[in-house]
N, C-alpha and C positions, 0 to 999 in steps of 0.2 A: 741319872738315867730315867727317872720317872718323868721329869720335865720334858726330856727329849721324846719319850713315848707319847706324852700328852700332846705335844706340838705336832708330832707326826700324825696322830689320830685326828686332831683338829684340822690339819691341812688336808687330809684325805677326805674328811666329811665335807669340807667346803668345796673341794674339787668335784666331788660326786654331785653335790647339790647344783653347782653351776652347770655341769654336764647335762643333768636331767632337765633343768629349766631351759637350756638352750635347745634341746631336742623338741620339747613340747611347744615352745613359743612360735616358731616359724612354720612348723609342719601342719598344724591343725588349722582348718579354715575358720575365719571369724564368723560368729553367729550372724545370720541375716537380720537386717533391720525389719521390724514389724511394720507391715503396711495396713494393719487393721486399725479402724478408727477406735477412739476411746469408747469404753462400754457406756451404753446409755443409762442414765439414771431413771429412765421411764420404764414402767412395767404395766401390764394389763392383766386383770383377772376376769374370768368368766365372759370372754368375748363371744358374741353371737350375732347372727343376722336373721332377720325375719324372712321366711320363705316367700318367694314371689315367682309368678310364672313369666312375667315380662315387665317392662317399664322401669319402675323405681322400687327401691326398698331401702332399708337402713340397717346400720350396725350399731351394736351397743356393748357395754362393758364398763369396767371401772379402771381408769388410767391413774397410776400413782407416780408421784415425783419423789424419788428417794434421795434427791440431792439436797444440798444446803442452800440452794438458790432457786428463785422462781424460774420456770421454764414455760415457754409458749409453744404449743403444737401449732405449726404453721400450715401444714398440708398433709394430705393422705393420698395414697395411690393403691390400686388393686387391679389385677387383670380382669376382675369381674365387671368392671365398668370403666368406660373412657372418661366419665365425669363423676369423680368421687370428691365430695366436699365436706368440710366441717360445717355443721348446721346448728343453729339455735332456734328456739321457739319463743316468740314474743307476742305481745298483745298487738293486734292490728288496729288501725284508726277506727274501724267499725266495731271494735269490741271483741272480735273473735281471735282465735289463736292463729298465728302465721309463722311458717318456717322460712328461714332465709340463711344464706351463707354467713358464717360468723366472720365478720371483717376483722383482720388482724390475727385470727386464730384464737385458741383457748389457752389462757394463762393458768398454769397450775402452780400454786404457791409451794415454796420449799417444804418438803415433808407432807404435802397435801395430796388431794386426789380430785379427779374429775369424773363424775358419774354421767355416763352416756345412757339415756333411758328413753323408752317410748314416750312421746308427747313432750319431750324436753330436748336437751342437747343430744346430738347424735352424729353419726357419719352417714351422709346421704349418698346413695349409689343410684345414678341415673343412666338411662340407656343401657340396661343390663345386657351383657354379652350373650346370655342364655337364661333359661329357667333355672332357678335354684330351689331345690326341694329339701325337706328335712333330712338331715344326715350328711348333706354335702358340706364341704369345707372350702373356705375362701381365704386366701392369703392377703395380708394388708401390710403396708409400711407407713408409719407416721414419721414425719420429719419435725424436728424441734428447732427453735431459734438459735440454739448453740451449735447446730450442725449435726447433732446426734440423731439417730433413727431408732425406731422400735418396729421390728418385724414380728408379726404374729399371725396365727391362723384362727379364724372364727368359724364355729359350727353353725350351720343353717338350722333353724327351728321353726316349727309351726307356732304361731302366736296370734291369739285372738283378743287379748287384753288391750285396753285403751282404744280399741276400734279405729286404729290409724289407717289412713289410706295415702300411700306415698305416690300420688298422682296429681298432676296439675289440676286446678279448679276446673270443674266442668268436664273433665276427661274421664269418664267412667270405664273406658276401655283398658285403662292401666290400673284399675282398682286393686289395691292390695290390702284393703281393710283399714283405712285411716280416718273414718268419720268425716266431720265437717271442717277439717283443717284446711286453711287457705294456703295454697301453694303457688300463688301468683308470682312469688319471688323466683320461681323456677323457669321463667321464660328464658329461651336460649341466649338472649343478649345479656342476661344477668348472671350467667354461669361461666365458670372458668374450667376448662378441661384439666384433669389431674395430670401431673407430669410423671 
């Protein structure tokens, strides 16, 4: 009789398990597929923008690549400017410093960082949509070669260091304090609107 009770109990348990699994498998909706893009390996610390009343300004910060492979930042966009570009500062043929669009973008090594600083590599904002004063915030989106993006907000700050003037050479009407830096590379034909 013990074997008969054990078989009956086992049969009852299997039947209950089958009944429960049948009820839950077809009645519940399947989870929706995620449409979110993979998380970016890029991050930024201390992003900021130099205050400007019109014309041009620049954004700075430290961009880090937390992945195990090199990543290239290929473009930047912001509602603050219809012309946002990745810029480098190089020696001009005349011996002065010259800013220009960084052809091909900035490559950040695996586990490395890119410092965006006044007088050096930076994000250039041309044809500002309005005046940006200390305390304002500006949203940005960086795009990388692997298709990932990094969205962030930078705070606008007053800055007088490095005496930078983000205005084309000879145009003092757009002076934002950037000294004798040559901006001849900012001619309209040499720039590409941000997308």
